N, C-alpha and C positions, 0 to 999 in steps of 0.2 A: 853282336858277334864281331870279332876283330881278327884280321889276318895280319900278322906282324911282318915288318921288313927289317933288314939287318942294320941299316946305316943310321948315322946321327942326323937329326933334323933341326938342331938348335939355331942354325943360321937362316932358316926359312921363316917368313911371316906366318906360315901355316905349318902345323905339326900333325895333321891327320887328314884323311879323306873319308867322307861318309857316302856310301852307296845307298841311295834311297829308292825303294821300289814299292809296289802296291801290296804285295803279300798274298798268301793263299793258304788254304787248309792242307794239313798233312795227315789226315785221317778222318773217317766218317764222323766221329764225335766232334770234330772241329768245324764242320761245314756250316751248320746253322749259326753258331756263335760268330764265325767269320762274316757271313752274309749280314747278320744283324749289325756288326761293326760298320760294314760298308754303307748300309742304308740308315744308319743312326741319324735321327733328326729329319728324315725324309718321310713323306707320306706314301710308303710302299705297302700294299696289302700283303697279308700273311700268305695268301695263296700264291702270290708271285714268288716269294722267297722259297716256298716249298717246291715250286716248279723249277726254279734255278738249281735248288739242292739236288734234284733228280739228275741234272746234268753231271754233277760231280760223282754220282753213284757209278757212272760208266767207268770211272777211273779209280774206283775204290775209295772215293772221298779225298783223293790226293791231287792237288794242283801241281802241274810241272814247274811252276814259276820259281818256287824256292830252290829246287835242284839246279835250275838254270842260274839263279843268282849265286849259289855256292860255287858253281863252276866259274862264273865270271869273277867272283871275289878271289879265287885261287889264281886264276890266270893274271889278274891285275896285280896281285902281290908279287908274282914271278916277274912280271914286266917291270915293276918299280924296283925290285931287288936287282934286276939285271941292268937297268938303264937309268934309274932315278927319275924323279926326285924321291928320296927315301922317306915316304910317308906310310905309317900304318893305315890299313884300310878297315873301316868299320862298316857294318851293314844294319840298316833299320828300315822297317816297313810302315806304311801308313795304316794298314788295316789288320795285320796279323803278325805273329811273332817271327823274328825279333821286332818288337814294336819300337817306333822312333824314340819314345820317352825312355824306354829301358836302355836302348843303345846310348842315348845322350847321357843317361845317368852313369853308364860304364865309362864313357869318355871323360866325364867330369872326375870320376874316381881315379882314372888313369892320368889325370893332370893335363889333358889336352887344353891348349890355350885358345886356339882358333882353327877352324877346319873348313875345307872346301867340300862341297856336296856335288856328287854326280847323280842327277835325277834320271831315272830310266824312262825318259820320254824325249823324243827328238824334236817335237813340234810345239809351237806356242798355242795354248788354249787355256781356259780356266782350269779344267780338270787335269790337263797335261803339264801345266807350268805353275801358274799362280797358286793353285790349291796346294801343290807340294810345298811351296814357300810358306804358305799359311800354316800348314801342318807341322813343318819344322819349328816355326816360331811358337806354335801352341805347345809342342813337346818341350821346348826350352823353358817356357813359363812353368810347365808342370814340374820340371826338374828343379828350377829355382835360379837365383842370381848367379850361382857358380857355373851354370851351363855355358859351354864355350859358344861364342858367335859362330854362325855358319854362313858361308858365302857360296851361293849356287854358281856352278859353272854354266857357261852360256849354252844356248840352243845350238844343235849341231846338225840340223836337217840337210845342210849342203856341205858339210865337212867332207873332205876327200875320204877319210876313214869310214864314214857311214855309207857314202855313195859307192865306194869301191867294194866294200864288204857285201852290200846289198846286191850290187851287180853280179858278184860271183855267185851268190845264192840263187839269183834268178837265172843266170846262165846254166847252172847245174840242173835246174828244173827244166829249162828249155831243151837241154841235151837229151832228156828222156823221151822227147817227142821224135818220131821218125824224121830223118833229114828232109825227105821230100814233102813233109807236111808243115815244117816250121814256118815257112813264109806265109801260110794262111792261118796259123794258130793265133788265138787271141790271148792277150796278156791283161789280166785285171789286177791292178794294185788295190789293196783294200786297207782301210783304216777304220778306227772306231768312230761311229756316228756320234754327233753331238747336236743339240738343238740349234736350229738356224740362227736364232737370236744370239746364242753364245758364240757361234762362228763369226757372226758379223762384227763382234767386238774383239776379234783376235786375228792373228796372221795365219791361222790354222790351214785354211784352204790354199792360200797362196804358197805357203811353204811346202805343203804336200804335193801340189802340182809341180813345183820346181824340183823337188826330190825325184819324182817319177820321171820327169824329163831328163834329168841328169843321169839317172840310172840307165834308161834306155839308150842314151847316147854312148854309154860305155859298155854296152853288151858287145862281146866279141862277134865279129862277122861269122865265125864258125858256127855259132848257134842262132844267129839272127841275120841271115844273108840279105834280107831286105829291110834292115832296121830303119832306113830313111822313111819308109811308109808303114813301119811295123804297127799293127793294130793294138794299141794299149789304151786303157781307160782307168779312171779312178772311181772306185765304188766304196760303199760303206757297209758296216756290219754292226751287230750287237746293239741294236736300237733298244732303248728302254723309255719309260715315261708314258704319259697318257697319249692316246691316239690323237687327241685334239692339238697337241703341240707339234709344230712342224720340225722335222729333223732333216739333216743333210741327206740328199739322195744323189744317185740311185742306190737303193738297197741291193746288195749283191745277188740275192736269189731272184728278186724281181728282174734284175738286169739280165741275168743268165736266161731266164724264160723268154725275155724279149728278143735277145740275140738268136735264140733257137727258133723262135717263131718267124723272124724276119730274114730267113735265108740260111738257116742251119748253122750249127756250131759243132765242129768235129773235135777240135783239140783246144784245150784251155789250160793256161798256167795262171795260178793265183799266187800273188806275192803279198804277204801281210806286212807292207812297208811301215804301217803305223804302229807296229809292235816290235819291241826289241827282244823279248823273251817269250818262250812258249808259255801259254796260259790257257785257262779253261775257255776263254772266248775264241781262241784260235782252234783248239782241239774240238770243241763242240760245234761252234758255228760253221767252221770250214771242213774239218775232217769227218764230221758226222752229218750235219744238215746239208751242207753244200754238196758234199760227195754223194749223198743219197739222191739229191736232185739231179746231179749229173748222170748218175747211173740210170735213173728213170728216163732221162732224155737221150741216153746213148752218147754222152759227151765224154771224151777221154780227158780227165782232169789230172793235173799234176800240181801239187802245192809246194811252193818254194819254202825253204827253211828261213827262220828269222836270223838276224845277225848273231844273236846269242853271244858266245865267247870267241867269235871269229878273230884270228890274230890281228887283222887290220883294225877291227873295231876296238880291241883292247888297247892297241897303240894309240888310237884316237883319244881315249881317255887320258893317257899320259900326255899327249900333245896339248890337250886342253889345260891340264895342270901346268905344264911348262910355260905356256903363253901367259897364264895368269900370274905366275911368279916373276916373269921377265918381260916387261913391256916392249923390249927390243926384238923379241921373237915374232916372226911372221904369224899372223892369225890366218890359218888356212881355210879356204872356202872356194867351192866351185860356183860358177854362174854369176849372173848380174846382181843378185841380191847381196852378195858380199857376206863377210862374217857378221853374225848377230852380235849386238852389244852384250856386255856382261850383265847389265841391268836393263830390263825391259822398261818402256815408258810407263809412267804411273797410271795411265788410263787404259793400258793394254790388258786384254783377257779379264775384264771385270766379270 
């Protein structure tokens, strides 16, 4: 899928942008084929696939992620049309239509010479960074020697656009809690769990913690009057794999139970900072399972929205493009970690 922009791009070293996402089914008949694509080559039992498929039944077999990506694609095309650089925007998924290979085939037919890729993942890990690069290269090989080279834009976990957009989403959620209760409310940032061994070979945890800290620092005093001692923690969700394999902890539901048992938990805000778009893992894990748990415990839970197509986040993508085209442009980043390099170290996220 491609969204066109109006201007000429002949003077740029890049003549297209590729939005790369995970993908998701858009009807009941697509659920199992999609899940089979996701677990292809992995030893996942059939009963587990059928169990996950039932989660999709709650939404009629439609994942919200593709609608989110279409909205982001349209907003990004408008942003580039209005402010440049004038790049057509293509969209390809790793696991469902539009598939990366099909999109790269279209780009090749359209005469794209070289493209930048914006990967819908803010943090460095094997599944969130290196695997996307591998899948892009696999799709290029499938298309053949005419496929354009693709250069991935850098990680943006501490970019002002991501932090500010996330802080606005969290502030909006906090504002739903009564004013007199906000100072004692708990804020849980959640991200996708990964195996401990995988995390140890990546900057995933360090970047997540830095993003959480930066977001809390930027919460307006009106919604977080005691933000200096504001109670926030990083938790994980969507665990998969065998029970014998250690994964990042704490699990969000286990942690909510512990908080409730060790002094009560009245008001809770959950911010899915590890996800950019609404998807089934957010909808089922948080809006169904976690909400059901909070209802059982008598906890008032509010879930913050993802950044999605927040205007500041859309502008972030344009800023990443501009800095890549012009090395004299400031590379924006909050905090001590600074801007992440365009290319990760060779031993990162193995």
